[in-house]
C-alpha positions, -999 to +999 in steps of 0.1 A: +179-271-522+166-248-495+129-245-487+116-215-467+081-220-453+056-211-426+036-238-408+004-227-391+001-246-358+021-276-350+005-310-353+021-343-342+024-353-379+046-322-385+072-332-359+093-351-385+096-322-409+101-297-381+130-318-368+148-313-402+142-275-402+156-245-385+131-220-371+136-183-374+107-163-361+075-177-376+094-192-406+112-225-411+142-231-433+151-266-445+178-280-468+170-311-489+187-328-518+174-322-552+161-357-553+140-351-521+127-317-532+093-327-546+085-352-519+093-326-493+071-300-510+042-325-511+047-333-475+047-296-466+016-290-487-001-319-469+006-302-436-009-269-448+024-251-450+028-219-469+059-223-492+077-189-493+106-198-515+127-226-529+163-218-538+194-237-549+221-237-522+254-228-537+288-231-520+306-199-513+340-192-530+357-200-497+339-234-494+347-243-530+384-234-525+385-255-493+369-284-511+396-282-538+424-281-512+410-311-494+407-331-527+443-322-536+456-333-502+437-366-505+451-372-540+486-363-528+484-389-499+472-416-524+502-409-546+526-411-517+512-445-505+512-460-540+547-447-547+563-469-520 
């Protein structure tokens, strides 16, 4: 999941969350797993962040294709080893 947010001022307590984020202008973009989403949102709210959007990150067609190719290669290597 991707969280887009603005963080007014930077406090020492915000350092951990800023380390996970990428800054673009006045905004930060951070990717978290679905399991970490609500905890991250609560942490941002506690810091006074303005949440601009939360979006699901989807793989591009090219990334999906490359994942399939790598999985096929790994399976092929396993077959070759077990066939000996």
